Each structure stands twice: as structure tokens, then as C-alpha cells.
Biotite code that builds the C-alpha atoms (Angstrom):
import biotite.structure as struc

atoms = struc.array([
    struc.Atom([-241.816, -138.321, -171.909], chain_id="A", res_id=1, res_name="MET", atom_name="CA", element="C"),
    struc.Atom([-242.040, -135.654, -174.677], chain_id="A", res_id=2, res_name="PRO", atom_name="CA", element="C"),
    struc.Atom([-242.153, -136.752, -178.289], chain_id="A", res_id=3, res_name="GLU", atom_name="CA", element="C"),
    struc.Atom([-239.226, -135.969, -180.576], chain_id="A", res_id=4, res_name="PRO", atom_name="CA", element="C"),
    struc.Atom([-239.588, -132.666, -182.446], chain_id="A", res_id=5, res_name="PRO", atom_name="CA", element="C"),
    struc.Atom([-239.563, -134.320, -185.883], chain_id="A", res_id=6, res_name="GLU", atom_name="CA", element="C"),
    struc.Atom([-241.862, -137.246, -186.467], chain_id="A", res_id=7, res_name="LYS", atom_name="CA", element="C"),
    struc.Atom([-241.560, -139.261, -189.684], chain_id="A", res_id=8, res_name="ASP", atom_name="CA", element="C"),
    struc.Atom([-239.322, -136.618, -191.284], chain_id="A", res_id=9, res_name="GLY", atom_name="CA", element="C"),
    struc.Atom([-241.811, -133.776, -190.812], chain_id="A", res_id=10, res_name="GLU", atom_name="CA", element="C"),
    struc.Atom([-240.312, -130.425, -189.889], chain_id="A", res_id=11, res_name="PRO", atom_name="CA", element="C"),
    struc.Atom([-241.205, -129.331, -186.392], chain_id="A", res_id=12, res_name="SER", atom_name="CA", element="C"),
    struc.Atom([-243.258, -126.218, -185.757], chain_id="A", res_id=13, res_name="ALA", atom_name="CA", element="C"),
    struc.Atom([-240.276, -124.680, -183.964], chain_id="A", res_id=14, res_name="LEU", atom_name="CA", element="C"),
    struc.Atom([-238.028, -125.208, -186.988], chain_id="A", res_id=15, res_name="LYS", atom_name="CA", element="C"),
    struc.Atom([-240.620, -123.728, -189.325], chain_id="A", res_id=16, res_name="THR", atom_name="CA", element="C"),
    struc.Atom([-241.235, -120.694, -187.134], chain_id="A", res_id=17, res_name="SER", atom_name="CA", element="C"),
    struc.Atom([-237.499, -120.142, -186.729], chain_id="A", res_id=18, res_name="GLY", atom_name="CA", element="C"),
    struc.Atom([-237.071, -120.276, -190.470], chain_id="A", res_id=19, res_name="LEU", atom_name="CA", element="C"),
    struc.Atom([-239.842, -117.751, -191.078], chain_id="A", res_id=20, res_name="LEU", atom_name="CA", element="C"),
    struc.Atom([-238.791, -115.454, -188.218], chain_id="A", res_id=21, res_name="LEU", atom_name="CA", element="C"),
    struc.Atom([-235.412, -115.003, -189.884], chain_id="A", res_id=22, res_name="ALA", atom_name="CA", element="C"),
    struc.Atom([-237.093, -112.971, -192.628], chain_id="A", res_id=23, res_name="ILE", atom_name="CA", element="C"),
    struc.Atom([-237.914, -109.816, -190.602], chain_id="A", res_id=24, res_name="PRO", atom_name="CA", element="C"),
    struc.Atom([-234.461, -109.941, -189.040], chain_id="A", res_id=25, res_name="THR", atom_name="CA", element="C"),
    struc.Atom([-232.863, -110.053, -192.476], chain_id="A", res_id=26, res_name="LEU", atom_name="CA", element="C"),
    struc.Atom([-235.010, -107.195, -193.737], chain_id="A", res_id=27, res_name="LEU", atom_name="CA", element="C"),
    struc.Atom([-233.820, -105.015, -190.859], chain_id="A", res_id=28, res_name="ILE", atom_name="CA", element="C"),
    struc.Atom([-230.185, -106.015, -190.407], chain_id="A", res_id=29, res_name="VAL", atom_name="CA", element="C"),
    struc.Atom([-228.971, -106.377, -194.012], chain_id="A", res_id=30, res_name="ALA", atom_name="CA", element="C"),
    struc.Atom([-229.691, -102.778, -195.109], chain_id="A", res_id=31, res_name="PRO", atom_name="CA", element="C"),
    struc.Atom([-228.188, -101.396, -191.883], chain_id="A", res_id=32, res_name="ILE", atom_name="CA", element="C"),
    struc.Atom([-225.003, -103.398, -192.312], chain_id="A", res_id=33, res_name="VAL", atom_name="CA", element="C"),
    struc.Atom([-224.921, -102.469, -196.000], chain_id="A", res_id=34, res_name="GLY", atom_name="CA", element="C"),
    struc.Atom([-225.190, -98.775, -195.138], chain_id="A", res_id=35, res_name="TYR", atom_name="CA", element="C"),
    struc.Atom([-222.344, -98.872, -192.632], chain_id="A", res_id=36, res_name="PHE", atom_name="CA", element="C"),
    struc.Atom([-220.087, -100.915, -194.905], chain_id="A", res_id=37, res_name="VAL", atom_name="CA", element="C"),
    struc.Atom([-220.926, -98.592, -197.800], chain_id="A", res_id=38, res_name="GLY", atom_name="CA", element="C"),
    struc.Atom([-220.165, -95.533, -195.663], chain_id="A", res_id=39, res_name="SER", atom_name="CA", element="C"),
    struc.Atom([-216.832, -97.026, -194.655], chain_id="A", res_id=40, res_name="PHE", atom_name="CA", element="C"),
    struc.Atom([-215.924, -97.732, -198.281], chain_id="A", res_id=41, res_name="VAL", atom_name="CA", element="C"),
    struc.Atom([-217.236, -94.303, -199.263], chain_id="A", res_id=42, res_name="GLY", atom_name="CA", element="C"),
    struc.Atom([-214.987, -92.581, -196.710], chain_id="A", res_id=43, res_name="ARG", atom_name="CA", element="C"),
    struc.Atom([-212.067, -94.634, -197.981], chain_id="A", res_id=44, res_name="TRP", atom_name="CA", element="C"),
    struc.Atom([-212.824, -93.572, -201.579], chain_id="A", res_id=45, res_name="LEU", atom_name="CA", element="C"),
    struc.Atom([-213.739, -89.980, -200.619], chain_id="A", res_id=46, res_name="LYS", atom_name="CA", element="C"),
    struc.Atom([-217.431, -90.260, -201.475], chain_id="A", res_id=47, res_name="GLY", atom_name="CA", element="C"),
    struc.Atom([-219.231, -91.000, -198.192], chain_id="A", res_id=48, res_name="GLU", atom_name="CA", element="C"),
    struc.Atom([-222.797, -90.179, -199.264], chain_id="A", res_id=49, res_name="GLU", atom_name="CA", element="C"),
    struc.Atom([-222.646, -92.213, -202.437], chain_id="A", res_id=50, res_name="LEU", atom_name="CA", element="C"),
    struc.Atom([-221.041, -95.138, -200.608], chain_id="A", res_id=51, res_name="GLY", atom_name="CA", element="C"),
    struc.Atom([-223.754, -95.190, -197.956], chain_id="A", res_id=52, res_name="GLY", atom_name="CA", element="C"),
    struc.Atom([-226.531, -95.110, -200.524], chain_id="A", res_id=53, res_name="ILE", atom_name="CA", element="C"),
    struc.Atom([-224.890, -97.827, -202.622], chain_id="A", res_id=54, res_name="ALA", atom_name="CA", element="C"),
    struc.Atom([-224.370, -99.971, -199.505], chain_id="A", res_id=55, res_name="GLY", atom_name="CA", element="C"),
    struc.Atom([-227.988, -99.485, -198.490], chain_id="A", res_id=56, res_name="LEU", atom_name="CA", element="C"),
    struc.Atom([-229.187, -100.546, -201.941], chain_id="A", res_id=57, res_name="ALA", atom_name="CA", element="C"),
    struc.Atom([-226.934, -103.612, -201.871], chain_id="A", res_id=58, res_name="LEU", atom_name="CA", element="C"),
    struc.Atom([-228.216, -104.427, -198.379], chain_id="A", res_id=59, res_name="GLY", atom_name="CA", element="C"),
    struc.Atom([-231.822, -104.348, -199.571], chain_id="A", res_id=60, res_name="PHE", atom_name="CA", element="C"),
    struc.Atom([-230.918, -106.504, -202.570], chain_id="A", res_id=61, res_name="ALA", atom_name="CA", element="C"),
    struc.Atom([-229.152, -109.044, -200.344], chain_id="A", res_id=62, res_name="ALA", atom_name="CA", element="C"),
    struc.Atom([-232.090, -109.108, -197.931], chain_id="A", res_id=63, res_name="ALA", atom_name="CA", element="C"),
    struc.Atom([-234.526, -109.680, -200.787], chain_id="A", res_id=64, res_name="GLY", atom_name="CA", element="C"),
    struc.Atom([-232.441, -112.503, -202.201], chain_id="A", res_id=65, res_name="ARG", atom_name="CA", element="C"),
    struc.Atom([-232.097, -114.269, -198.858], chain_id="A", res_id=66, res_name="GLU", atom_name="CA", element="C"),
    struc.Atom([-235.791, -113.803, -198.129], chain_id="A", res_id=67, res_name="THR", atom_name="CA", element="C"),
    struc.Atom([-236.609, -115.446, -201.451], chain_id="A", res_id=68, res_name="TYR", atom_name="CA", element="C"),
    struc.Atom([-234.287, -118.375, -200.666], chain_id="A", res_id=69, res_name="LYS", atom_name="CA", element="C"),
    struc.Atom([-235.823, -118.852, -197.210], chain_id="A", res_id=70, res_name="ILE", atom_name="CA", element="C"),
    struc.Atom([-239.346, -118.746, -198.615], chain_id="A", res_id=71, res_name="TYR", atom_name="CA", element="C"),
    struc.Atom([-238.449, -121.294, -201.306], chain_id="A", res_id=72, res_name="ARG", atom_name="CA", element="C"),
    struc.Atom([-237.024, -123.605, -198.616], chain_id="A", res_id=73, res_name="ARG", atom_name="CA", element="C"),
    struc.Atom([-240.218, -123.200, -196.587], chain_id="A", res_id=74, res_name="TYR", atom_name="CA", element="C"),
    struc.Atom([-242.335, -124.020, -199.637], chain_id="A", res_id=75, res_name="GLN", atom_name="CA", element="C"),
    struc.Atom([-240.267, -127.147, -200.341], chain_id="A", res_id=76, res_name="ALA", atom_name="CA", element="C"),
    struc.Atom([-240.694, -128.356, -196.754], chain_id="A", res_id=77, res_name="GLU", atom_name="CA", element="C"),
    struc.Atom([-244.430, -127.712, -196.858], chain_id="A", res_id=78, res_name="GLU", atom_name="CA", element="C"),
    struc.Atom([-244.713, -129.550, -200.163], chain_id="A", res_id=79, res_name="GLU", atom_name="CA", element="C"),
    struc.Atom([-242.904, -132.558, -198.691], chain_id="A", res_id=80, res_name="LYS", atom_name="CA", element="C"),
    struc.Atom([-245.205, -132.469, -195.678], chain_id="A", res_id=81, res_name="ARG", atom_name="CA", element="C"),
    struc.Atom([-248.395, -132.366, -197.743], chain_id="A", res_id=82, res_name="THR", atom_name="CA", element="C"),
    struc.Atom([-247.302, -135.232, -199.984], chain_id="A", res_id=83, res_name="ARG", atom_name="CA", element="C"),
    struc.Atom([-247.151, -137.651, -197.070], chain_id="A", res_id=84, res_name="ARG", atom_name="CA", element="C"),
])
């Protein structure tokens, strides 16, 4: 019978890898979504190029922020694991 994924409160390897694999996905998807949303808003405000660039910049900023939050969560879990 397989052991449970978390033993004594330790994060499983699958959980940790899933957490860290979200980072490349964020770095790809957030700027793309930001560009398309910015282009849509730009067309609505009659400034498509500026809207796309602003959306792209906001997408990169959002991706960076979320990446930082994920990395901080990973560090906290690793710190808990090493203290035991």
C-alpha cells in the first residue's frame, strides 16, 4: 500500500514541483493576457498600440509579483521542513 503524500506535515515532492512549475506558466501567460486585454481597452479608447504596450507591461508586472509570492511560499515550506 502506498504511503500518504504528506508525512508528518512535510510537503510532498509533487506539491513542491507543482508550485514551482507554475512560475514558467505565469511568465508566459500573464504578459499574453495583458497584451490582449490592453489591446481591447486600447481599441475601446482609440489607442490600440498604447493599450497593448501598457497591457503587456502590466502583464509582466503581475507575473513578477506572483512569481515572488510563489517563491516566498516555497521558501517558507522549505524552512518548515528543515526545522524538523
